[in-house]
N, C-alpha and C positions, 0 to 999 in steps of 0.2 A: 899711290892711292888716287882714285878718281875724284875729281872735283864735283861735288853734288850741288852746293849752294853758290850761286854767282854773286848775290848781294843780299843785304838785309836792310829793310827800311821801316820806319815808323810812319804810317799814313794817317793824316788828320783829315777828317771829312767835316767841313763847316756846314752849318744849317743853311747857308746861302748857296750851297752846291759846290763851293770851292774845295779843291783837294790839294793837299801839300804833302809831298813825300820827303821825309828827313832821312838821309842815309846814316846808318849807325855803324860804328866800328865793332869788331868782335868782342872787345872787353865790355862795351856797353850792353851788348846783347846778352853776354854771360851774366851780368848783374841783373838785368830784367828777368832772365830765366830763373835765377836763384830766388828772387823775390816772389815771382808768380808760381814757382814750382812747375815750370814748363819744361817738358821734354818733347822733342820732335823725333819721330822715328825716321831714319834715313835708310834708303833713298825715297821712301813713300812720304813725301812732305805733308800729305793730307792726314796722316795718322799721328796724333799728338795727345798728350795728357797734360792737365793743368790742375793744380791744387784747388780745393774749394775755398770760397771767400773767407771763411773763419780761420783757416790755416794761414792764409796770406796775411790777414789782419794780425795774427799772433806774431808772425815774422816781422811785420812793420813795427809793432810795439817793442819787440826785442831790439830792433835796430835803433829806434828813438831813444830807448833807455841807454843803450851802449854809447851812442853819440854824446849824450849828456854827461857820461862818466869819463870821457876822454879829457885828460889834463890839458889845460890851455896854457900857453906861454905867457 
């Protein structure tokens, strides 16, 4: 299979003009994509879909509730 994506990063743009690129591992990208409902069509990286804000907020509430219910040692 042909390699389509070379790397993935999270880019922070400060109000002072500074830019910081944080490299991400694939497992981190997978989690972010699940939370945001993000899908990227390959090989055309410009073609993507993302869930609306209300759906993402529902996912986050479910996540928070689930974390609270995890038994602690």
